[in-house]
C-alpha distance (Angstrom), angle and dihedral (degrees) to the residues before:
residue distance angle dihedral
X1 . . .
X2 3.82 . .
X3 3.81 115.7 .
X4 3.82 101.0 -129.7
X5 3.80 93.8 -169.2
X6 3.79 91.6 58.0
X7 3.79 90.1 57.1
X8 3.78 103.8 34.6
X9 3.78 124.2 46.1
X10 3.77 143.4 131.1
X11 3.79 102.1 -101.8
X12 3.81 124.4 127.6
X13 3.80 122.4 -136.9
X14 3.77 140.3 159.3
X15 3.81 112.5 -108.5
X16 3.82 120.8 147.6
X17 3.79 136.4 -133.5
X18 3.80 85.3 -121.7
X19 3.80 82.6 84.3
X20 3.82 85.9 76.0
X21 3.81 96.0 43.0
X22 3.81 94.1 106.2
X23 3.79 93.2 53.3
X24 3.80 122.2 98.1
X25 3.79 128.2 -162.5
X26 3.79 109.4 -68.9
X27 3.81 95.7 22.2
X28 3.81 116.1 132.1
X29 3.78 119.1 -102.3
X30 3.80 118.4 -102.9
X31 3.76 110.3 -83.9
X32 3.81 94.0 -114.9
X33 3.81 89.8 56.7
X34 3.80 93.4 45.1
X35 3.79 91.5 50.1
X36 3.79 92.9 45.1
X37 3.81 94.6 49.5
X38 3.80 91.5 49.2
X39 3.80 90.3 50.1
X40 3.80 95.6 44.6
X41 3.81 95.4 48.1
X42 3.80 98.2 33.7
X43 3.79 95.5 -115.2
X44 3.79 122.0 159.5
X45 3.80 103.2 -117.9
X46 3.80 94.3 -147.5
X47 3.81 90.2 62.0
X48 3.81 97.8 44.1
X49 3.79 140.4 82.8
X50 3.82 128.5 179.3
X51 3.82 118.0 -161.5
X52 3.80 130.3 -178.2
X53 3.81 119.7 -101.2
X54 3.81 99.9 176.6
X55 3.80 145.7 -40.8
X56 3.79 116.4 -127.1
X57 3.83 125.9 122.1
X58 3.78 82.8 -17.9
X59 3.78 138.2 6.2
X60 3.80 115.4 -101.5
X61 3.78 127.3 -164.4
X62 3.79 134.7 -175.1
X63 3.80 114.8 -124.9
X64 3.80 117.2 -141.2
X65 3.78 121.6 -166.3
X66 3.79 115.9 -172.1
X67 3.79 88.3 -13.7
X68 3.80 95.0 -55.1
X69 3.81 124.4 112.6
X70 3.78 104.4 -115.5
X71 3.78 106.2 158.0
X72 3.77 152.3 -2.5
X73 3.80 119.7 -118.5
X74 3.82 117.8 -154.4
X75 3.79 122.5 -162.1
X76 3.80 110.1 -163.9
X77 3.78 122.6 -133.4
X78 3.79 104.1 -108.0
X79 3.77 112.1 -100.5
X80 3.81 93.1 -0.1
X81 3.78 97.5 115.3
X82 3.78 101.1 16.3
X83 3.79 102.9 -88.7
X84 3.81 133.5 -80.6
X85 3.82 93.7 -31.5
X86 3.79 91.8 58.7
X87 3.80 92.3 46.9
X88 3.81 89.6 49.8
X89 3.81 87.7 51.0
X90 3.80 90.5 52.8
X91 3.79 89.6 53.6
X92 3.81 93.1 46.5
X93 3.80 90.1 58.1
X94 3.80 90.5 44.8
X95 3.82 88.9 53.1
X96 3.80 90.4 51.4
X97 3.82 91.3 50.2
X98 3.80 89.3 57.8
X99 3.81 85.9 74.3
X100 3.82 91.3 62.2
X101 3.82 110.9 104.8
X102 3.80 122.0 -113.9
X103 3.78 99.6 7.2
X104 3.80 127.6 113.0
X105 3.80 120.5 -145.7
X106 3.78 139.1 175.4
X107 3.83 115.8 -88.0
X108 3.83 119.8 -132.4
X109 3.81 117.5 -142.2
X110 3.82 118.8 -135.4
X111 3.79 121.5 -125.7
X112 3.80 122.6 -121.9
X113 3.80 86.3 -92.4
X114 3.80 91.6 59.1
X115 3.80 95.0 -111.9
X116 3.79 124.7 111.9
X117 3.81 97.5 -137.0
X118 3.80 126.2 67.9
X119 3.79 128.4 -171.1
X120 3.80 109.1 -148.1
X121 3.79 124.8 -165.9
X122 3.80 121.5 -137.7
X123 3.81 125.4 -149.4
X124 3.82 92.2 -86.9
X125 3.78 92.9 54.6
X126 3.82 94.9 -104.7
X127 3.79 115.5 138.9
X128 3.81 125.4 -135.3
X129 3.82 128.4 -162.6
X130 3.80 110.2 -126.4
X131 3.81 135.9 -179.6
X132 3.80 132.8 179.1
X133 3.81 129.0 -149.1
X134 3.78 132.7 -173.5
X135 3.78 114.5 -90.8
X136 3.81 114.1 -107.2
X137 3.79 115.3 -148.0
X138 3.78 113.6 -138.8
X139 3.78 144.2 64.0
X140 3.79 127.0 -60.7
X141 3.81 110.2 -122.5
X142 3.80 88.0 -123.0
X143 3.81 88.1 71.9
X144 3.81 95.4 52.4
X145 3.81 97.8 76.4
X146 3.81 97.4 -134.3
X147 3.82 114.4 32.5
X148 3.83 96.1 175.0
X149 3.81 95.0 112.3
X150 3.81 90.0 65.5
X151 3.78 97.2 48.3
X152 3.77 98.2 87.7
X153 3.80 87.3 62.1
X154 3.79 91.0 46.1
X155 3.80 91.3 51.6
X156 3.80 90.9 49.3
X157 3.79 91.7 50.1
X158 3.80 91.6 48.1
X159 3.80 89.7 55.3
X160 3.81 90.0 49.6
X161 3.81 90.7 50.8
X162 3.80 89.7 50.9
X163 3.79 93.7 49.3
X164 3.79 89.3 50.8
X165 3.80 91.5 48.9
X166 3.80 92.6 50.9
X167 3.79 90.5 60.0
X168 3.80 102.0 30.3
X169 3.79 120.6 105.2
X170 3.81 109.9 -148.9
X171 3.80 117.1 -134.0
X172 3.78 122.5 -104.2
X173 3.82 113.2 -71.7
X174 3.81 92.7 18.9
X175 3.81 105.1 167.9
X176 3.81 127.1 -171.6
X177 3.80 132.7 142.3
X178 3.81 128.3 -117.1
X179 3.80 133.1 -112.0
X180 3.80 101.6 -143.3
X181 3.78 118.3 159.9
X182 3.82 87.9 -103.0
X183 3.81 88.5 58.6
X184 3.80 88.6 51.8
X185 3.82 105.3 41.3
X186 3.81 108.2 -5.8
X187 3.79 129.1 121.8
X188 3.82 91.4 -76.8
X189 3.82 105.1 22.3
X190 3.76 120.3 -173.7
X191 3.80 94.4 -113.3
X192 3.80 105.9 32.2
X193 3.81 137.8 -77.8
X194 3.80 118.7 -68.9
X195 3.81 87.1 -154.1
X196 3.81 87.8 77.0
X197 3.81 90.9 67.4
X198 3.79 118.4 112.5
X199 3.82 100.8 -106.0
X200 3.77 133.4 151.4
X201 3.83 117.1 -113.8
X202 3.83 91.3 -105.4
X203 3.80 93.0 48.3
X204 3.80 92.0 46.8
X205 3.80 90.3 50.6
X206 3.82 91.0 52.3
X207 3.79 91.1 50.3
X208 3.80 91.5 47.1
X209 3.80 92.3 51.0
X210 3.80 94.4 45.7
X211 3.79 91.3 48.2
X212 3.80 92.2 48.7
X213 3.82 91.2 51.8
X214 3.78 91.6 47.9
X215 3.79 92.6 49.3
X216 3.80 90.4 50.9
X217 3.83 89.3 56.3
X218 3.80 91.6 51.3
X219 3.79 92.1 49.2
X220 3.82 90.2 57.8
X221 3.80 94.2 49.6
X222 3.82 117.0 98.6
X223 3.80 120.5 -114.1
X224 3.79 112.0 -146.4
X225 3.80 142.2 121.1
X226 3.81 91.6 -70.5
X227 3.79 95.5 51.4
X228 3.82 106.6 31.9
X229 3.81 134.0 50.6
X230 3.79 146.6 98.6
X231 3.83 113.1 -30.7
X232 3.80 139.3 171.2
X233 3.84 89.9 -116.3
X234 3.81 95.4 -166.1
X235 3.82 108.8 58.2
X236 3.80 92.1 149.4
X237 3.81 128.6 137.4
X238 3.81 94.4 -91.2
X239 3.81 90.5 60.4
X240 3.79 98.4 51.4
X241 3.78 122.8 74.5
X242 3.79 125.9 -158.4
X243 3.78 107.6 -146.4
X244 3.82 121.1 -143.2
X245 3.83 89.6 -98.4
X246 3.82 91.2 54.2
X247 3.81 97.2 -104.7
X248 3.79 118.2 134.6
X249 3.80 126.9 -130.4
X250 3.81 125.9 -166.8
X251 3.80 116.5 -138.8
X252 3.81 138.9 173.9
X253 3.80 111.1 48.6
X254 3.80 93.9 174.0
X255 3.82 93.2 114.5
X256 3.80 94.2 50.4
X257 3.77 112.2 131.3
X258 3.79 145.6 125.5
X259 3.79 118.0 -55.0
X260 3.76 144.1 114.3
X261 3.79 106.7 -45.2
X262 3.79 89.3 -129.9
X263 3.78 91.0 59.4
X264 3.82 82.2 85.7
X265 3.81 87.0 69.7
X266 3.79 91.4 53.4
X267 3.79 93.6 45.9
X268 3.82 91.6 49.6
X269 3.83 89.1 66.3
X270 3.81 96.0 46.6
X271 3.81 116.1 152.5
X272 3.83 95.0 -5.2
X273 3.82 104.6 68.7
X274 3.81 88.2 111.0
X275 3.81 94.0 54.6
X276 3.84 118.8 104.4
X277 3.81 91.2 -119.1
X278 3.83 94.8 53.0
X279 3.84 95.7 93.2
X280 3.80 90.0 54.6
X281 3.81 89.0 50.9
X282 3.80 92.0 49.2
X283 3.79 94.6 47.5
X284 3.80 93.9 45.3
X285 3.81 90.3 50.3
X286 3.80 91.0 52.0
X287 3.81 92.7 48.0
X288 3.78 90.9 50.5
X289 3.79 92.8 46.9
X290 3.80 91.7 52.0
X291 3.78 90.9 56.0
X292 3.80 84.6 72.9
X293 3.81 106.9 20.2
X294 3.83 127.6 21.5
X295 3.80 118.5 -123.8
X296 3.80 123.3 -143.4
X297 3.79 130.7 -150.6
X298 3.80 88.6 -100.7
X299 3.82 89.4 51.8
X300 3.80 91.2 54.0
X301 3.79 90.2 50.3
X302 3.79 90.2 51.9
X303 3.81 93.1 46.6
X304 3.78 90.5 52.6
X305 3.79 93.3 46.2
X306 3.80 93.1 48.4
X307 3.80 89.6 49.1
X308 3.80 90.1 55.9
X309 3.80 90.9 47.2
X310 3.79 91.9 46.9
X311 3.79 90.5 52.3
X312 3.79 91.1 56.7
X313 3.79 90.9 42.0
X314 3.79 90.7 55.6
X315 3.80 91.6 46.5
X316 3.80 85.2 61.5
X317 3.80 88.8 47.1
X318 3.81 90.9 53.7
X319 3.79 91.9 55.0
X320 3.80 93.1 54.4
X321 3.83 100.6 40.0
X322 3.78 138.6 69.3
X323 3.80 115.4 -86.9
X324 3.80 90.9 -132.9
X325 3.82 89.2 64.8
X326 3.83 84.6 79.5
X327 3.83 130.4 48.8
X328 3.79 115.7 -83.8
X329 3.79 112.5 -67.3
X330 3.80 97.1 3.3
X331 3.80 95.5 104.3
X332 3.81 90.7 56.2
X333 3.82 90.3 53.1
X334 3.80 94.4 57.1
X335 3.81 99.3 84.7
X336 3.83 98.2 45.8
X337 3.80 90.4 36.7
X338 3.79 91.2 53.2
X339 3.79 90.6 52.5
X340 3.80 90.0 51.0
X341 3.82 90.5 50.4
X342 3.80 91.3 48.0
X343 3.80 93.0 52.2
X344 3.80 91.4 45.9
X345 3.81 90.3 49.7
X346 3.80 91.2 51.5
X347 3.82 90.0 51.6
X348 3.82 94.2 44.6
X349 3.81 121.4 -4.2
X350 3.82 91.1 -155.6
X351 3.79 94.6 46.8
X352 3.80 94.1 128.7
X353 3.80 90.1 54.7
X354 3.82 95.5 40.9
X355 3.81 102.0 51.0
X356 3.77 114.0 96.3
X357 3.77 117.2 -16.0
X358 3.80 98.5 0.0
X359 3.79 128.5 -159.3
X360 3.79 127.5 -104.9
X361 3.81 119.6 -143.2
X362 3.78 118.5 -114.1
X363 3.75 121.2 -151.7
């Protein structure tokens, strides 16, 4: 009989996601992780298999039971979100969002202890924070080519999340990080410096100027209960699944934290702002959002500025992450695409919202 307490406990340690660097998509999980997940969730090991999906801010694995995909296991990057308490806080907000009408969200699976977070020890004695969620059948929007037709729904759901957050009272010891502009593109940003990208002097100057203009817009925007709170912070195509019946489901709340509510607009366009379909995505998102919450001229300015900042933030992310964390070829498009976005922003800060049909502010 497996000794659960020897595999699952509440200690903190300092392992690194580099431990998974040699794994490719589809490779089996390390044995210590496999054993620990089976113990924590009461799974018969002989019937289970856990294979890698990807390594990004965390390592994610698909859980098979008797050959059927039943769940997704997420191993958090040590120290990234503040340990088990911060992961538990993420899941407490996710649980509260399940009360929002007409949205579909990922479902966490409790451990045998009744909690949703397990701490699993590897062979060196280091402890990893792990959660498991039910597997959602379907296709991530990232794999559809052009996800614009779904973005009105995504904008509507974002507005519903924000309304919930404005009125929600977090539980005691709720712990999540912030997404200030310094966290995005400061001297020591959370995901790496975009300045390390391979850019020509002219291209770097354009990016610098566009970023400076965007930051000046953010500095003028008020920070209050209407504009700032807990958000998903990563509502991009890779984190939304279209089920076989066409319904959407939002997954992956591991980046949720405190920021401008409209940073959810910027994050929804991550990595693809340079694509021809991006303006349609942006405009559909704004239309959907305004079905719930009006947007002002100042809001549109902020959305556009945060989108420019997010683009440079994610250029820094690309430099410090595995290429296979993005679809084939997308990582290589980030530097030239960021330059394109910078030059477009300098010509017209709202260019994503102005191309094609456009969106009028309500207020």
